[in-house]
C-alpha positions in Angstrom: 22.4 21.8 16.0 22.3 19.1 18.7 19.8 20.0 21.5 19.9 17.9 24.7 17.6 18.5 27.7 18.9 17.7 31.2 16.1 17.2 33.8 16.7 18.9 37.1 14.0 16.8 38.6 12.1 19.8 40.1 8.7 21.4 39.3 8.5 25.2 38.9 7.9 27.1 42.1 7.1 30.5 40.6 4.3 31.7 38.4 5.2 32.2 34.7 5.8 35.7 33.3 2.4 36.7 31.9 4.1 38.9 29.2 5.3 35.6 27.5 2.3 33.2 27.4 3.7 31.5 24.3 7.4 31.2 25.2 10.3 33.4 24.3 12.8 33.5 21.4 16.2 33.9 22.9 18.8 36.0 21.0 22.3 35.1 22.2 24.0 36.2 19.0 25.2 39.6 20.4 24.1 41.2 17.1 26.5 39.1 15.0 26.1 39.1 11.2 26.3 35.3 10.8 23.9 33.4 13.0 21.9 30.2 13.3 18.5 29.8 14.9 17.2 26.6 16.4 13.8 25.7 17.6 13.8 24.2 21.1 11.4 21.5 22.4 8.6 23.6 23.9 7.4 23.6 26.6 10.0 21.9 28.7 8.8 19.1 30.9 9.9 21.0 34.1 13.0 22.7 35.6 16.2 21.8 33.7 18.6 22.9 31.1 19.0 22.6 27.3 22.6 22.0 26.1 22.7 23.4 22.6 25.8 22.5 20.5 26.4 23.6 16.9 27.8 20.6 14.9 29.3 23.0 12.4 31.2 25.7 14.4 31.3 24.1 17.9 29.4 26.9 19.6 27.9 25.6 22.9 25.4 27.2 25.2 23.2 26.2 28.1 19.7 27.6 28.5 17.6 27.0 31.6 14.0 25.9 31.6 11.2 26.0 34.3 8.5 23.9 32.7 6.3 27.0 32.3 4.7 28.8 29.3 7.4 31.4 29.4 10.2 28.9 28.7 12.5 29.5 25.6 11.1 28.1 22.4 14.1 29.0 20.1 17.7 30.3 20.4 19.7 32.4 18.0 23.5 32.0 18.2 26.5 33.7 16.6 28.6 31.5 14.3 32.1 31.0 15.6 33.5 30.2 12.1 32.7 33.7 10.7 34.4 36.9 11.9 31.2 38.5 13.2 31.4 42.3 13.1 28.5 44.2 14.5 
């Protein structure tokens, strides 16, 4: 997968969620059978977004960051090439 971070040029204004002091693992697969998981650069520098693009199936997703400990550290996506029953 290709991961590109786009800097929003802002620092976080809110405190991080104390329930996630080591980041979060995002599951955007919707329970699909065929998935891919990608580690994200963690922690992000500050507020911004990751554009995540699968070079195999063409899946694209944007994930926001805040430059805090509760930022995403990985993402799990459904494969668009496989008929993904639940």
